[in-house]
C-alpha atoms as a printed R data frame, in Angstrom:
   type eleno elety resid chain resno       x       y       z
1  ATOM     1    CA   ILE     A     1 -16.772 -11.057   0.793
2  ATOM     2    CA   VAL     A     2 -15.683  -7.856   2.466
3  ATOM     3    CA   VAL     A     3 -13.106  -5.671   0.755
4  ATOM     4    CA   VAL     A     4 -11.320  -3.218   3.036
5  ATOM     5    CA   VAL     A     5  -9.384  -0.458   1.288
6  ATOM     6    CA   GLY     A     6  -6.626   1.361   3.129
7  ATOM     7    CA   SER     A     7  -5.603   4.956   2.751
8  ATOM     8    CA   GLU     A     8  -3.623   5.944  -0.320
9  ATOM     9    CA   GLY     A     9  -0.460   6.750   1.587
10 ATOM    10    CA   LYS     A    10  -0.474   4.433   4.597
11 ATOM    11    CA   GLY     A    11  -2.579   1.433   3.605
12 ATOM    12    CA   LEU     A    12  -4.266  -0.553   6.376
13 ATOM    13    CA   SER     A    13  -3.494  -0.220  10.045
14 ATOM    14    CA   ARG     A    14  -1.851  -3.144  11.832
15 ATOM    15    CA   LEU     A    15  -5.055  -3.854  13.773
16 ATOM    16    CA   VAL     A    16  -7.155  -4.041  10.604
17 ATOM    17    CA   ARG     A    17  -4.585  -6.254   8.813
18 ATOM    18    CA   GLU     A    18  -4.481  -8.645  11.775
19 ATOM    19    CA   ASN     A    19  -8.248  -9.126  11.549
20 ATOM    20    CA   CYS     A    20  -8.329  -9.910   7.817
21 ATOM    21    CA   ASP     A    21  -8.450 -13.478   6.493
22 ATOM    22    CA   ALA     A    22  -6.422 -12.443   3.438
23 ATOM    23    CA   VAL     A    23  -4.499  -9.346   2.428
24 ATOM    24    CA   VAL     A    24  -3.692  -8.440  -1.181
25 ATOM    25    CA   SER     A    25  -1.780  -5.596  -2.739
26 ATOM    26    CA   ILE     A    26  -1.582  -4.151  -6.226
27 ATOM    27    CA   PRO     A    27   1.933  -4.212  -7.691
28 ATOM    28    CA   MET     A    28   3.040  -0.795  -8.893
29 ATOM    29    CA   ALA     A    29   5.245  -0.257 -11.949
30 ATOM    30    CA   GLY     A    30   7.108   2.814 -13.051
31 ATOM    31    CA   PRO     A    31   7.044   6.122 -11.210
32 ATOM    32    CA   THR     A    32   3.553   5.645  -9.732
33 ATOM    33    CA   GLU     A    33   3.787   5.278  -5.951
34 ATOM    34    CA   SER     A    34   0.120   4.700  -5.127
35 ATOM    35    CA   LEU     A    35  -3.358   4.572  -6.621
36 ATOM    36    CA   ASN     A    36  -6.367   6.595  -5.612
37 ATOM    37    CA   ALA     A    37  -8.312   4.436  -3.118
38 ATOM    38    CA   SER     A    38 -11.406   4.328  -5.348
39 ATOM    39    CA   VAL     A    39  -9.344   3.273  -8.383
40 ATOM    40    CA   ALA     A    40  -7.640   0.540  -6.356
41 ATOM    41    CA   ALA     A    41 -10.994  -0.688  -5.031
42 ATOM    42    CA   GLY     A    42 -12.432  -0.787  -8.545
43 ATOM    43    CA   GLY     A    43  -9.506  -2.832  -9.816
44 ATOM    44    CA   VAL     A    44  -9.734  -5.311  -6.957
45 ATOM    45    CA   LEU     A    45 -13.510  -5.675  -7.294
46 ATOM    46    CA   ALA     A    46 -13.193  -6.202 -11.064
47 ATOM    47    CA   GLU     A    47 -10.625  -8.958 -10.485
48 ATOM    48    CA   ILE     A    48 -12.843 -10.633  -7.870
49 ATOM    49    CA   ALA     A    49 -15.794 -10.539 -10.287
50 ATOM    50    CA   ARG     A    50 -13.657 -11.958 -13.113
51 ATOM    51    CA   LYS     A    51 -12.458 -14.864 -10.972
52 ATOM    52    CA   ARG     A    52 -15.952 -15.626  -9.682
53 ATOM    53    CA   ARG     A    53 -17.303 -15.836 -13.246
54 ATOM    54    CA   GLY     A    54 -14.774 -18.551 -13.925
């Protein structure tokens, strides 16, 4: 598994997205427009670990 994290404001470039097998995003609620890249990566990695544990 390779997790590629885009920039906080722009996300992933078109070229990077086109070379990914899957692309996910984190839904945002309320006034928050984006997450810090490290926070987003941590959340995604935690969810991957949770799903792999079954």
